[in-house]
ROSE-4610 file (N, C-alpha, C; in Angstrom, 1 decimal, always signed):
// ROSE-4610
residu = [X/X/X/X/X/X/X/X/X/X/X/X/X/X/X/X/X/X/X/X/X/X/X/X/X/X/X/X/X/X/X/X/X/X/X/X/X/X/X/X/X/X/X/X/X/X/X/X/X/X/X/X/X/X/X/X/X/X/X/X/X/X/X/X/X/X/X/X/X/X/X/X/X/X/X/X/X/X/X/X/X/X/X/X/X/X/X/X/X/X/X/X/X/X/X/X/X/X/X/X/X/X/X/X/X/X/X/X/X/X/X/X/X/X/X/X/X/X/X/X/X/X/X/X/X/X/X/X/X/X/X/X/X/X/X/X/X/X/X/X/X/X/X/X/X/X/X/X/X/X/X/X/X/X/X/X/X/X/X/X/X/X/X/X/X/X/X/X/X/X/X/X/X/X/X/X/X/X/X/X/X/X/X/X/X/X/X/X/X/X/X/X/X/X/X/X/X/X/X/X/X/X/X/X/X/X/X/X/X/X/X/X/X/X/X/X/X/X/X/X/X/X/X/X/X/X/X/X/X/X/X/X/X/X/X/X/X/X/X/X/X/X/X/X/X/X/X/X/X/X/X/X/X/X/X/X/X/X/X/X/X/X/X/X/X/X/X/X/X/X/X/X/X/X/X/X/X/X/X/X/X/X/X/X/X/X/X/X/X/X/X/X/X/X/X/X/X/X/X/X/X/X/X/X/X/X/X/X/X/X/X/X/X/X/X/X/X/X/X/X/X/X/X/X/X/X/X/X/X/X/X/X/X/X/X/X/X/X/X/X/X/X/X/X/X/X/X/X/X/X/X/X/X/X/X/X/X/X/X/X/X/X/X/X/X/X/X/X/X/X/X/X/X/X/X/X/X/X/X/X/X/X/X/X/X/X/X/X/X/X/X/X/X/X/X/X/X/X/X/X/X/X/X/X/X/X/X/X/X/X/X/X/X/X/X/X/X/X/X/X/X/X/X/X/X/X/X/X/X/X/X/X/X/X/X/X/X/X/X/X/X/X/X/X/X/X/X/X/X/X/X/X/X/X/X/X/X/X/X/X/X/X/X/X/X/X/X/X/X/X/X/X/X/X/X/X/X/X/X/X/X/X/X/X/X/X/X/X/X/X/X/X/X/X/X/X/X/X/X/X/X/X/X/X/X/X/X/X/X/X/X/X/X/X/X/X/X/X/X/X/X/X/X/X/X/X/X/X/X/X/X/X/X/X/X/X/X/X/X/X/X/X/X/X/X/X/X/X/X/X/X/X/X/X/X/X/X/X/X/X/X/X/X/X/X/X/X/X/X/X/X/X/X/X/X/X/X/X/X/X/X/X/X/X/X/X/X/X/X/X/X/X/X/X/X/X/X/X/X/X/X/X/X/X/X/X/X/X/X/X/X/X/X/X/X/X/X/X/X/X/X/X/X/X/X/X/X/X/X/X/X/X/X/X/X/X/X/X/X/X/X/X/X/X/X/X/X/X/X/X/X/X/X/X/X/X/X/X/X/X/X/X/X/X/X/X/X/X/X/X/X/X/X/X/X/X/X/X/X/X/X/X/X/X/X/X/X/X/X/X/X/X/X/X/X/X/X/X/X/X/X/X/X/X/X/X/X/X/X/X/X/X/X/X/X/X/X/X/X/X/X/X/X/X/X/X/X/X/X/X/X/X/X/X/X/X/X/X/X/X/X/X/X/X/X/X/X/X/X/X/X/X/X/X/X/X/X/X/X]
num = [1/1/1/2/2/2/3/3/3/4/4/4/5/5/5/6/6/6/7/7/7/8/8/8/9/9/9/10/10/10/11/11/11/12/12/12/13/13/13/14/14/14/15/15/15/16/16/16/17/17/17/18/18/18/19/19/19/20/20/20/21/21/21/22/22/22/23/23/23/24/24/24/25/25/25/26/26/26/27/27/27/28/28/28/29/29/29/30/30/30/31/31/31/32/32/32/33/33/33/34/34/34/35/35/35/36/36/36/37/37/37/38/38/38/39/39/39/40/40/40/41/41/41/42/42/42/43/43/43/44/44/44/45/45/45/46/46/46/47/47/47/48/48/48/49/49/49/50/50/50/51/51/51/52/52/52/53/53/53/54/54/54/55/55/55/56/56/56/57/57/57/58/58/58/59/59/59/60/60/60/61/61/61/62/62/62/63/63/63/64/64/64/65/65/65/66/66/66/67/67/67/68/68/68/69/69/69/70/70/70/71/71/71/72/72/72/73/73/73/74/74/74/75/75/75/76/76/76/77/77/77/78/78/78/79/79/79/80/80/80/81/81/81/82/82/82/83/83/83/84/84/84/85/85/85/86/86/86/87/87/87/88/88/88/89/89/89/90/90/90/91/91/91/92/92/92/93/93/93/94/94/94/95/95/95/96/96/96/97/97/97/98/98/98/99/99/99/100/100/100/101/101/101/102/102/102/103/103/103/104/104/104/105/105/105/106/106/106/107/107/107/108/108/108/109/109/109/110/110/110/111/111/111/112/112/112/113/113/113/114/114/114/115/115/115/116/116/116/117/117/117/118/118/118/119/119/119/120/120/120/121/121/121/122/122/122/123/123/123/124/124/124/125/125/125/126/126/126/127/127/127/128/128/128/129/129/129/130/130/130/131/131/131/132/132/132/133/133/133/134/134/134/135/135/135/136/136/136/137/137/137/138/138/138/139/139/139/140/140/140/141/141/141/142/142/142/143/143/143/144/144/144/145/145/145/146/146/146/147/147/147/148/148/148/149/149/149/150/150/150/151/151/151/152/152/152/153/153/153/154/154/154/155/155/155/156/156/156/157/157/157/158/158/158/159/159/159/160/160/160/161/161/161/162/162/162/163/163/163/164/164/164/165/165/165/166/166/166/167/167/167/168/168/168/169/169/169/170/170/170/171/171/171/172/172/172/173/173/173/174/174/174/175/175/175/176/176/176/177/177/177/178/178/178/179/179/179/180/180/180/181/181/181/182/182/182/183/183/183/184/184/184/185/185/185/186/186/186/187/187/187/188/188/188/189/189/189/190/190/190/191/191/191/192/192/192/193/193/193/194/194/194/195/195/195/196/196/196/197/197/197/198/198/198/199/199/199/200/200/200/201/201/201/202/202/202/203/203/203/204/204/204/205/205/205/206/206/206/207/207/207/208/208/208/209/209/209/210/210/210/211/211/211/212/212/212/213/213/213/214/214/214/215/215/215/216/216/216/217/217/217/218/218/218/219/219/219/220/220/220/221/221/221/222/222/222/223/223/223/224/224/224/225/225/225/226/226/226/227/227/227/228/228/228/229/229/229/230/230/230/231/231/231/232/232/232/233/233/233/234/234/234/235/235/235/236/236/236/237/237/237/238/238/238/239/239/239/240/240/240/241/241/241/242/242/242/243/243/243/244/244/244/245/245/245/246/246/246/247/247/247/248/248/248/249/249/249/250/250/250/251/251/251/252/252/252/253/253/253]
x = [-4.3/-5.0/-4.2/-4.4/-3.6/-3.4/-4.6/-4.6/-4.3/-3.4/-3.0/-4.1/-4.2/-5.3/-4.8/-6.1/-6.0/-5.5/-5.1/-4.6/-5.8/-6.4/-7.5/-7.3/-6.1/-5.9/-5.7/-5.1/-4.9/-6.3/-7.3/-8.5/-9.2/-9.1/-9.8/-9.3/-8.1/-7.4/-7.7/-8.3/-8.9/-9.6/-9.3/-10.2/-11.4/-12.3/-13.5/-13.4/-12.4/-12.3/-11.7/-10.7/-10.3/-11.6/-12.3/-13.4/-14.3/-14.6/-15.4/-14.7/-13.4/-12.7/-12.8/-12.6/-12.7/-14.2/-15.1/-16.5/-16.7/-16.4/-16.7/-16.0/-14.7/-13.9/-14.5/-15.0/-15.7/-16.9/-17.6/-18.9/-18.5/-17.4/-17.0/-16.7/-16.0/-15.7/-17.0/-17.8/-19.1/-19.9/-19.8/-20.6/-20.1/-18.8/-18.0/-18.4/-18.5/-18.9/-20.3/-21.3/-22.6/-22.6/-21.8/-22.0/-21.7/-20.7/-20.4/-21.5/-22.2/-23.5/-24.4/-24.7/-25.7/-25.4/-24.2/-23.8/-24.1/-23.9/-24.5/-26.0/-26.7/-28.2/-28.8/-29.8/-30.5/-29.9/-28.8/-28.2/-28.1/-27.4/-27.2/-28.5/-29.6/-30.9/-31.5/-31.4/-31.9/-31.2/-30.0/-29.2/-29.7/-29.8/-30.3/-31.7/-32.7/-34.1/-34.1/-33.2/-33.1/-32.7/-31.6/-31.1/-32.2/-32.9/-34.1/-35.0/-35.4/-36.4/-36.0/-34.6/-34.2/-34.2/-33.8/-33.8/-35.3/-36.3/-37.6/-38.0/-37.7/-38.3/-37.7/-36.3/-35.6/-36.2/-36.5/-37.3/-38.7/-39.3/-40.7/-40.6/-39.6/-39.4/-39.0/-38.3/-37.9/-38.9/-39.8/-41.1/-42.0/-42.3/-43.1/-42.6/-41.3/-40.7/-40.8/-40.9/-41.1/-42.4/-43.4/-44.8/-45.0/-44.4/-44.6/-44.0/-42.9/-42.3/-43.4/-43.8/-44.9/-46.1/-46.5/-47.7/-47.4/-46.1/-45.7/-45.6/-45.2/-45.2/-46.5/-47.5/-48.7/-49.5/-49.2/-49.6/-49.0/-47.7/-47.2/-47.9/-48.1/-48.9/-50.3/-50.9/-52.3/-51.9/-51.1/-50.7/-50.6/-49.7/-49.7/-50.9/-51.9/-53.1/-54.0/-53.9/-54.7/-54.2/-52.9/-52.2/-52.8/-52.8/-53.1/-54.6/-55.4/-56.9/-57.2/-56.5/-56.6/-56.2/-55.2/-54.6/-55.8/-56.4/-57.4/-58.6/-58.9/-60.1/-59.8/-58.7/-58.3/-58.4/-58.1/-57.9/-59.5/-60.3/-61.6/-62.3/-62.2/-62.9/-62.5/-61.3/-60.9/-61.4/-61.6/-62.3/-63.7/-64.4/-65.6/-66.0/-65.1/-65.2/-65.2/-64.8/-64.7/-65.6/-66.5/-67.5/-68.3/-68.8/-69.7/-71.2/-71.4/-72.7/-73.0/-74.1/-74.4/-73.9/-73.9/-73.4/-71.9/-71.2/-69.7/-69.4/-70.4/-70.3/-70.6/-71.6/-72.0/-71.1/-70.5/-69.3/-68.2/-67.7/-66.8/-67.1/-68.3/-68.8/-68.7/-69.1/-69.0/-67.6/-66.7/-65.3/-64.7/-65.2/-64.9/-65.5/-66.7/-67.3/-66.5/-66.1/-65.3/-64.1/-63.3/-62.0/-62.2/-63.4/-63.5/-63.8/-64.5/-64.7/-63.4/-62.6/-61.3/-60.3/-60.5/-59.8/-60.4/-61.4/-62.2/-61.7/-61.8/-61.4/-60.0/-59.2/-57.8/-57.4/-58.1/-58.0/-58.3/-59.5/-60.0/-58.9/-58.3/-57.3/-56.1/-55.7/-54.5/-54.7/-55.9/-56.3/-56.2/-56.6/-56.5/-55.1/-54.3/-52.9/-52.1/-52.4/-51.7/-52.2/-53.3/-53.5/-53.0/-52.7/-52.0/-50.6/-50.0/-48.6/-48.4/-49.3/-49.4/-49.3/-50.1/-50.4/-49.2/-48.5/-47.5/-46.2/-46.1/-44.9/-45.1/-46.1/-46.4/-45.9/-46.3/-45.8/-44.4/-43.6/-42.3/-41.7/-42.3/-41.7/-41.9/-42.9/-43.2/-42.2/-42.0/-41.1/-39.6/-39.2/-37.9/-37.6/-38.5/-38.5/-38.2/-39.1/-38.9/-37.5/-37.3/-35.8/-34.8/-34.8/-33.7/-33.6/-34.8/-34.9/-34.4/-34.9/-34.2/-32.4/-32.2/-30.7/-30.0/-30.6/-30.1/-30.0/-31.1/-31.2/-30.2/-30.0/-29.0/-27.6/-27.3/-25.8/-25.7/-26.7/-26.6/-26.5/-27.2/-27.1/-25.7/-25.3/-24.0/-23.0/-22.9/-22.0/-21.9/-23.1/-23.3/-22.6/-23.0/-22.5/-21.1/-20.6/-19.1/-18.3/-18.8/-18.1/-17.9/-19.3/-19.2/-18.2/-18.3/-17.4/-16.0/-15.6/-14.2/-13.8/-14.6/-14.4/-14.1/-14.9/-14.8/-14.0/-13.6/-13.1/-11.9/-10.9/-9.7/-10.0/-11.0/-11.5/-12.0/-12.9/-13.7/-12.7/-11.7/-10.9/-10.0/-9.6/-8.8/-9.8/-11.1/-12.2/-12.4/-12.4/-12.6/-11.5/-10.2/-9.1/-9.1/-9.4/-9.5/-10.5/-11.7/-12.7/-12.3/-11.7/-11.3/-10.2/-9.4/-8.4/-9.1/-10.1/-10.7/-11.5/-12.2/-13.1/-12.2/-11.0/-10.1/-9.7/-10.0/-9.4/-10.7/-11.9/-13.2/-13.6/-13.8/-14.2/-15.6/-15.7/-17.0/-18.1/-18.2/-19.8/-19.9/-19.1/-19.2/-19.6/-18.8/-19.0/-20.4/-21.0/-22.2/-23.3/-23.0/-24.1/-24.2/-22.8/-22.8/-23.5/-23.3/-23.9/-25.4/-26.0/-27.4/-28.0/-27.4/-27.9/-27.9/-26.8/-26.6/-27.7/-27.9/-29.0/-30.4/-30.6/-32.0/-32.0/-30.9/-31.0/-31.1/-31.7/-31.8/-30.4/-30.2/-29.1/-27.8/-28.1/-27.1/-26.1/-26.5/-25.8/-25.9/-25.1/-25.1/-24.3/-23.2/-22.5/-22.7/-23.2/-23.4/-22.8/-22.6/-22.0/-23.2/-22.9/-23.8/-23.7/-24.8/-25.0/-25.9/-25.3/-26.2/-27.1/-26.5/-27.1/-28.1/-27.9/-28.9/-28.3/-28.9/-28.5/-28.5/-27.2/-27.1/-27.8/-28.5/-29.3/-30.8/-31.2/-32.8/-33.1/-31.9/-32.1/-32.9/-33.0/-33.9/-32.7/-33.2/-32.3/-31.6/-30.4/-29.7/-29.5/-29.9/-29.6/-28.1/-27.9/-26.5/-25.5/-26.2/-25.4/-25.1/-25.9/-25.6/-24.5/-24.5/-23.5/-22.2/-22.1/-20.9/-20.4/-21.3/-20.9/-20.4/-21.0/-20.6/-19.2/-19.0/-17.7/-16.5/-16.8/-15.9/-15.4/-16.0/-15.6/-15.3/-15.9/-15.7/-16.6/-17.6/-18.6/-19.2/-19.7/-20.5/-21.9/-22.4/-23.8/-24.5/-25.7/-26.6/-27.5/-28.3/-29.4/-30.5/-31.2/-32.4/-33.6/-33.5/-34.7/-34.5/-33.2/-33.1/-32.2/-31.4/-30.5/-29.1/-29.0/-27.5/-26.5/-25.2/-24.0/-23.6/-23.5/-23.2/-21.7/-21.1/-19.8/-20.0/-18.8/-18.8/-18.2/-18.4/-17.9/-16.4/-15.9/-14.4/-13.7/-13.6/-13.2/-11.8/-11.0/-9.4/-8.7/-9.4/-8.7/-8.1]
y = [+62.9/+63.9/+64.8/+66.1/+67.1/+66.8/+66.3/+66.2/+64.8/+64.6/+63.1/+62.5/+61.2/+60.5/+60.6/+60.8/+60.7/+61.9/+63.0/+64.2/+65.2/+65.3/+66.2/+67.6/+68.2/+69.6/+69.8/+68.7/+68.8/+68.6/+67.7/+67.4/+68.8/+69.6/+70.9/+71.8/+71.7/+72.5/+72.1/+71.0/+70.6/+71.7/+71.8/+72.8/+72.0/+72.8/+72.4/+71.4/+71.8/+70.9/+69.4/+69.6/+68.3/+67.4/+68.1/+67.4/+66.8/+67.6/+67.0/+65.7/+65.9/+64.7/+63.5/+63.8/+62.7/+62.0/+62.8/+62.4/+61.5/+62.0/+61.2/+60.0/+60.0/+58.7/+57.7/+58.3/+57.4/+56.8/+57.6/+57.1/+56.0/+56.3/+55.3/+53.8/+53.9/+52.8/+52.1/+52.9/+52.3/+51.7/+52.3/+51.6/+50.4/+50.3/+49.0/+47.8/+48.4/+47.5/+47.0/+47.9/+47.7/+46.6/+46.7/+45.7/+44.3/+44.2/+43.0/+42.3/+43.2/+42.9/+42.5/+43.1/+42.8/+41.4/+41.1/+39.9/+38.7/+39.0/+38.1/+38.0/+39.0/+39.0/+38.8/+38.1/+37.7/+36.5/+36.0/+34.8/+35.0/+36.1/+36.2/+36.0/+36.8/+36.7/+35.5/+34.7/+33.4/+32.4/+32.6/+31.8/+32.0/+33.4/+33.6/+33.0/+33.2/+32.8/+31.4/+30.6/+29.2/+28.7/+29.3/+29.1/+29.3/+30.5/+30.8/+29.6/+29.3/+28.3/+26.9/+26.5/+25.2/+25.3/+26.4/+26.7/+26.4/+27.1/+26.9/+25.7/+24.8/+23.2/+22.6/+22.7/+21.9/+22.2/+23.4/+23.7/+23.1/+23.1/+22.5/+21.1/+20.4/+18.9/+18.5/+19.3/+19.2/+19.4/+20.3/+20.5/+19.3/+18.9/+17.7/+16.4/+16.2/+15.0/+15.0/+16.4/+16.4/+16.0/+16.6/+16.2/+14.6/+14.1/+12.7/+11.9/+12.4/+11.7/+11.7/+13.0/+13.2/+12.4/+12.2/+11.3/+9.9/+9.5/+8.0/+7.6/+8.7/+8.5/+8.5/+9.2/+9.2/+7.7/+7.1/+5.8/+4.9/+5.0/+4.2/+4.2/+5.5/+5.7/+5.0/+4.9/+4.5/+2.8/+2.4/+0.9/+0.4/+1.4/+1.0/+1.0/+1.9/+2.0/+0.9/+0.4/-0.7/-2.0/-2.1/-3.3/-3.3/-2.0/-1.9/-2.4/-1.8/-2.2/-3.5/-4.2/-5.6/-6.4/-6.0/-6.7/-6.6/-5.3/-5.1/-5.9/-6.1/-6.8/-8.4/-8.9/-10.3/-10.3/-9.3/-9.4/-9.4/-8.6/-8.5/-9.7/-10.3/-11.7/-12.7/-12.8/-13.8/-13.5/-12.2/-11.9/-12.3/-12.4/-12.5/-14.2/-14.8/-16.2/-16.6/-15.5/-15.7/-14.7/-14.0/-13.1/-13.9/-13.1/-13.9/-13.4/-12.4/-11.9/-11.1/-10.9/-10.3/-8.8/-8.2/-6.7/-6.7/-7.6/-7.7/-7.9/-8.8/-9.4/-8.1/-7.5/-6.3/-5.1/-5.0/-4.0/-4.2/-5.6/-6.0/-5.9/-6.1/-6.1/-4.7/-3.8/-2.2/-2.0/-2.4/-2.1/-2.6/-4.0/-4.5/-3.9/-3.3/-2.5/-1.2/-0.4/+0.7/+0.5/-0.4/-0.8/-1.1/-1.8/-2.2/-0.9/+0.1/+1.3/+2.1/+2.0/+2.6/+2.1/+0.8/+0.2/+0.7/+0.7/+1.3/+2.7/+3.5/+4.8/+5.0/+4.2/+4.3/+3.7/+2.7/+2.3/+3.2/+3.9/+5.0/+6.1/+6.6/+7.6/+7.0/+5.8/+5.3/+5.4/+5.1/+5.1/+6.5/+7.4/+8.8/+9.2/+9.0/+9.2/+8.6/+7.4/+6.7/+7.3/+7.7/+8.3/+9.8/+10.5/+11.6/+11.5/+10.3/+10.0/+9.7/+8.9/+8.7/+9.9/+10.9/+12.0/+12.8/+13.0/+13.8/+13.1/+12.0/+11.1/+11.4/+11.4/+11.7/+13.1/+14.1/+15.5/+15.4/+14.8/+14.8/+14.2/+13.1/+12.5/+13.5/+14.2/+15.2/+16.4/+16.8/+18.1/+17.6/+16.3/+15.8/+15.7/+15.5/+15.5/+16.8/+17.7/+19.2/+19.7/+19.4/+19.7/+19.3/+17.9/+17.5/+18.3/+18.6/+19.4/+20.8/+21.4/+22.7/+22.9/+21.8/+21.6/+21.4/+20.6/+20.5/+21.8/+22.4/+23.8/+24.8/+24.8/+25.6/+25.4/+24.1/+23.6/+24.1/+24.0/+24.5/+26.0/+26.8/+28.2/+28.7/+28.0/+28.4/+28.3/+27.1/+26.7/+27.8/+28.1/+29.1/+30.4/+30.9/+32.1/+32.2/+30.9/+30.8/+31.0/+30.5/+30.6/+32.0/+32.8/+34.1/+34.9/+34.7/+35.4/+35.1/+33.9/+33.5/+34.1/+34.3/+35.0/+36.5/+37.0/+38.7/+39.0/+38.1/+38.4/+39.3/+39.0/+39.8/+41.4/+41.4/+42.6/+43.5/+42.8/+43.4/+43.9/+43.1/+43.5/+44.9/+44.8/+46.0/+47.3/+47.1/+48.1/+48.6/+47.8/+48.2/+48.9/+48.5/+49.3/+50.8/+50.7/+52.1/+53.0/+52.3/+53.3/+53.7/+52.8/+53.3/+54.4/+54.3/+55.5/+56.8/+56.6/+57.7/+58.5/+57.5/+58.0/+58.7/+58.4/+59.0/+60.4/+60.7/+62.3/+63.3/+62.5/+63.4/+63.8/+65.0/+65.5/+64.7/+64.6/+63.8/+64.2/+65.5/+66.2/+65.9/+66.1/+66.0/+64.4/+63.5/+62.1/+61.7/+62.2/+61.8/+62.3/+63.4/+64.0/+63.0/+62.7/+61.7/+60.4/+59.9/+58.6/+58.7/+59.8/+60.1/+60.2/+61.0/+61.0/+59.7/+59.1/+57.6/+56.8/+56.7/+55.8/+56.0/+57.2/+57.6/+57.8/+57.6/+57.7/+56.5/+56.6/+55.4/+54.9/+53.5/+52.9/+53.3/+54.0/+54.3/+55.4/+56.2/+57.2/+58.7/+59.0/+60.3/+61.5/+61.0/+62.0/+61.5/+62.5/+62.2/+63.3/+63.1/+64.1/+64.8/+65.9/+66.4/+65.9/+65.4/+64.6/+65.3/+65.8/+66.4/+67.7/+68.3/+69.6/+69.0/+67.8/+67.3/+66.6/+66.6/+65.8/+64.3/+63.7/+62.4/+61.3/+61.8/+61.0/+61.2/+62.2/+62.4/+63.0/+63.2/+63.7/+64.9/+65.9/+67.0/+68.1/+68.9/+69.9/+70.9/+71.3/+72.1/+73.6/+74.6/+75.9/+76.2/+76.8/+77.2/+77.8/+78.8/+79.4/+78.5/+77.5/+76.6/+75.6/+75.2/+74.4/+74.9/+76.3/+77.1/+77.1/+77.2/+77.1/+75.7/+74.7/+73.3/+73.2/+73.7/+73.4/+74.3/+75.4/+76.2/+75.4/+74.6/+73.8/+74.6/+75.8/+76.6/+76.3/+75.7/+75.2/+73.9/+73.2/+72.0/+72.2/+71.8/+72.1/+70.8/+71.0/+69.7/+70.0/+68.8/+69.0/+69.4/+70.5/+71.1/+70.2/+69.2/+68.3/+67.0/+66.3/+65.1/+65.2/+66.3/+66.4/+65.8/+65.2/+64.6/+65.7/+65.3/+66.1/+66.1/+67.3/+67.3/+67.6/+66.9/+67.3/+67.4/+68.2/+68.4/+67.0/+66.9/+65.7/+65.8/+67.0/+67.0/+67.0/+65.8/+65.7/+65.9/+65.6/+65.5/+66.8/+68.0/+69.1/+69.5]
z = [+17.3/+18.0/+18.8/+18.9/+19.5/+21.1/+21.7/+23.1/+23.4/+24.4/+25.0/+25.8/+25.5/+26.4/+27.8/+28.7/+30.1/+30.8/+30.1/+30.8/+30.8/+31.9/+32.0/+31.5/+32.0/+31.6/+30.1/+29.3/+27.9/+27.2/+27.8/+27.3/+27.2/+28.2/+28.3/+27.3/+26.7/+25.8/+24.3/+24.2/+22.8/+22.1/+20.9/+20.1/+19.7/+19.1/+18.7/+17.6/+16.7/+15.6/+16.1/+17.1/+17.6/+18.2/+19.0/+19.7/+18.6/+17.5/+16.6/+15.9/+15.6/+15.1/+16.0/+17.1/+18.2/+18.2/+18.3/+18.3/+17.0/+15.9/+14.6/+14.6/+15.1/+15.2/+16.1/+17.3/+18.1/+17.6/+16.8/+16.2/+15.1/+14.3/+13.5/+14.1/+15.2/+16.1/+16.5/+17.2/+17.5/+16.4/+15.3/+14.1/+13.9/+13.9/+13.7/+14.6/+15.9/+17.0/+16.7/+16.3/+16.1/+15.1/+14.0/+12.9/+13.4/+14.4/+14.8/+15.7/+16.4/+17.3/+16.4/+15.3/+14.3/+13.7/+13.4/+12.9/+13.8/+15.2/+16.2/+16.1/+15.6/+15.6/+17.0/+17.0/+18.2/+19.0/+18.7/+19.2/+20.7/+21.2/+22.7/+23.4/+22.9/+23.5/+23.4/+22.2/+22.1/+23.2/+23.3/+24.3/+25.7/+26.1/+27.3/+27.6/+26.6/+26.7/+27.0/+26.2/+26.3/+27.7/+28.1/+29.6/+30.5/+30.4/+31.4/+31.2/+30.0/+30.0/+30.5/+30.2/+30.7/+32.4/+32.8/+34.4/+34.8/+34.2/+34.6/+34.5/+33.5/+33.3/+34.3/+34.7/+35.7/+37.2/+37.3/+38.6/+38.6/+37.6/+37.6/+37.7/+37.0/+37.2/+38.7/+39.2/+40.6/+41.6/+41.3/+42.2/+42.0/+40.8/+40.5/+41.1/+41.1/+41.7/+43.1/+43.9/+45.3/+45.6/+44.7/+45.0/+44.7/+43.7/+43.6/+44.9/+45.5/+46.5/+47.8/+47.9/+49.1/+48.9/+47.6/+47.3/+47.6/+47.1/+47.4/+49.0/+49.7/+51.2/+51.8/+51.2/+51.6/+51.3/+50.1/+49.8/+50.8/+51.2/+52.1/+53.4/+53.9/+55.1/+55.0/+54.0/+53.8/+53.9/+53.3/+53.4/+54.7/+55.6/+56.9/+57.7/+57.4/+58.0/+57.7/+56.4/+56.0/+56.8/+56.8/+57.6/+59.1/+59.7/+61.0/+61.2/+60.3/+60.3/+60.1/+59.2/+59.1/+60.3/+60.8/+62.1/+63.1/+63.3/+64.4/+64.0/+62.8/+62.5/+62.8/+62.6/+62.8/+64.3/+65.2/+66.5/+67.1/+66.6/+67.1/+66.7/+65.5/+65.2/+66.0/+66.4/+67.5/+68.8/+69.3/+70.4/+70.5/+69.2/+69.2/+69.4/+69.4/+69.7/+71.1/+71.9/+73.3/+74.1/+73.5/+74.1/+75.0/+76.0/+77.1/+77.0/+76.1/+75.9/+74.6/+74.1/+72.8/+72.8/+74.0/+74.0/+73.5/+74.0/+73.9/+72.3/+71.9/+70.5/+69.4/+69.9/+69.0/+69.1/+70.1/+70.3/+69.4/+69.4/+68.6/+67.1/+66.7/+65.5/+64.9/+65.8/+65.3/+65.1/+65.8/+65.7/+64.3/+64.1/+62.8/+61.6/+61.8/+60.7/+60.6/+61.6/+61.5/+61.0/+61.2/+60.6/+59.2/+58.7/+57.4/+56.5/+57.2/+56.5/+56.3/+57.5/+57.4/+56.2/+56.1/+55.0/+53.7/+53.5/+52.1/+51.9/+52.9/+52.6/+52.5/+53.0/+52.7/+51.3/+50.9/+49.5/+48.6/+48.8/+47.9/+47.8/+48.9/+49.1/+48.2/+48.3/+47.8/+46.1/+45.8/+44.5/+43.9/+44.5/+44.2/+44.1/+45.1/+45.2/+44.2/+43.8/+42.6/+41.1/+41.2/+39.8/+39.7/+40.8/+40.8/+40.6/+41.1/+40.8/+39.4/+38.9/+37.3/+36.5/+36.9/+36.1/+36.1/+37.3/+37.6/+36.9/+37.0/+36.3/+34.9/+34.3/+32.8/+32.5/+33.4/+33.3/+33.3/+34.2/+34.1/+33.1/+32.5/+31.2/+30.1/+30.0/+29.0/+29.0/+30.3/+30.7/+30.3/+30.7/+30.2/+28.8/+27.9/+26.5/+26.1/+26.7/+26.1/+26.7/+27.8/+28.4/+27.6/+27.1/+26.3/+24.9/+24.4/+23.1/+23.4/+24.6/+24.8/+24.9/+25.7/+25.9/+24.5/+23.6/+22.2/+21.5/+21.6/+20.8/+21.5/+22.9/+23.5/+23.0/+23.0/+22.5/+21.1/+20.3/+18.9/+18.7/+19.5/+19.6/+20.1/+21.2/+21.8/+20.7/+20.1/+19.1/+18.1/+17.5/+16.5/+17.0/+18.2/+18.7/+19.0/+19.5/+19.7/+18.6/+17.4/+16.1/+15.6/+15.8/+15.3/+16.4/+17.6/+18.6/+18.2/+18.1/+17.6/+16.3/+15.4/+14.1/+14.2/+15.2/+15.5/+16.7/+17.3/+18.6/+18.6/+17.7/+17.6/+17.1/+16.1/+15.5/+16.6/+17.4/+18.6/+19.7/+20.0/+21.0/+20.5/+19.3/+18.7/+18.6/+18.4/+18.3/+19.7/+20.7/+22.1/+22.6/+22.3/+22.7/+22.1/+20.7/+19.9/+20.7/+21.0/+21.5/+22.9/+23.7/+25.1/+25.0/+23.8/+23.7/+23.3/+22.4/+21.9/+23.3/+23.9/+25.1/+26.0/+26.1/+27.1/+27.0/+25.7/+25.5/+25.3/+25.3/+25.3/+26.6/+26.9/+28.1/+28.6/+29.9/+30.2/+29.9/+30.0/+29.6/+28.2/+27.2/+25.9/+25.6/+26.2/+26.2/+26.5/+27.8/+28.2/+27.1/+26.6/+25.6/+24.4/+23.9/+22.9/+23.1/+24.4/+24.6/+24.7/+25.2/+25.2/+23.9/+23.2/+21.6/+21.0/+21.2/+20.6/+21.1/+22.5/+22.9/+22.3/+21.9/+21.4/+19.9/+19.2/+17.8/+17.1/+15.8/+14.9/+14.4/+14.6/+14.3/+15.2/+16.2/+17.1/+16.7/+15.9/+15.1/+15.8/+16.6/+17.2/+16.6/+15.7/+14.9/+13.4/+12.7/+11.2/+10.4/+9.1/+8.2/+7.4/+6.9/+6.0/+4.7/+4.2/+2.9/+2.0/+0.9/-0.1/+0.3/+1.2/+2.1/+3.1/+3.6/+4.5/+5.5/+6.7/+7.8/+7.5/+7.9/+7.5/+8.3/+9.4/+10.2/+9.9/+9.9/+9.5/+8.1/+7.4/+6.0/+5.6/+6.9/+6.7/+6.1/+5.4/+4.7/+5.7/+5.4/+6.3/+5.5/+6.1/+5.5/+5.1/+4.0/+3.5/+4.6/+5.4/+6.5/+7.6/+7.8/+8.9/+8.3/+7.2/+6.6/+6.7/+6.5/+6.6/+8.0/+8.9/+10.4/+10.8/+10.2/+10.5/+10.0/+8.6/+8.0/+8.7/+9.5/+10.0/+11.3/+11.9/+12.9/+14.2/+14.5/+15.5/+16.7/+16.5/+17.7/+17.3/+18.3/+18.0/+17.7/+16.5/+16.0/+15.9/+16.4/+16.3/+15.3/+14.7/+13.8/+14.5/+14.1/+14.9/+14.7/+13.9/+13.7/+14.6/+14.7/+15.2/+16.5/+16.6/+17.7/+17.6/+16.3/+16.2/+15.9/+16.4/+16.2/+14.6/+14.0/+12.6/+12.4/+11.4/+11.0/+9.5/+8.8/+7.4/+6.8/+5.6/+4.9/+4.6/+4.4/+4.4/+5.7/+6.3/+7.7/+7.9/+6.9/+7.1/+7.0/+6.8/+6.7/+8.0]
């Protein structure tokens, strides 16, 4: 290329022909990089999805385990309440043996009845808590099974992705360097336009050739005079239908 990389003054002096050549070469490099990404397919997204799902499962299991711990503490508290109530009942029963009148006896009987009800209520709550613990522990077991499966899936997907990356890494590094070199000689305004077209174009094609008198991107016919203008390389011409940058097929002149 006539202009050297990274020198803004020389970039500004690039002819339209050189700009078109640089854009077309950039498109070729990007197309090769896209092919590598296609080879990887949905694997990067699948890996990310699995990592997110695993993180969600681990958080869910951790939250349920905290709930189980809280329930177990509540059960322990109820056990203490039952023990205390039983001690009070025993105490009141012993006191009944030494009462001086019926009023004291009846009062102690009411205390015994109250503590008995407290024990029944505590036992009921204990049962409810225990059932909840059993249910939550079942959820934990089920979630752990799913978690192990997802971790296995993740390891397989990562291994598959790593193998593809390993096979294409050298090629991709060379393409990335070549892309960086080409990008360095294209004026920022033109590069920004290229990236915008590429982002909105099918298959990432921002620069296309004229194929059989038609746009190589959208395949709409191009008038003969416009084809002559494209071939002259005196100005950058875009397809009036799809907006892609057009270059002639005889690119090496």
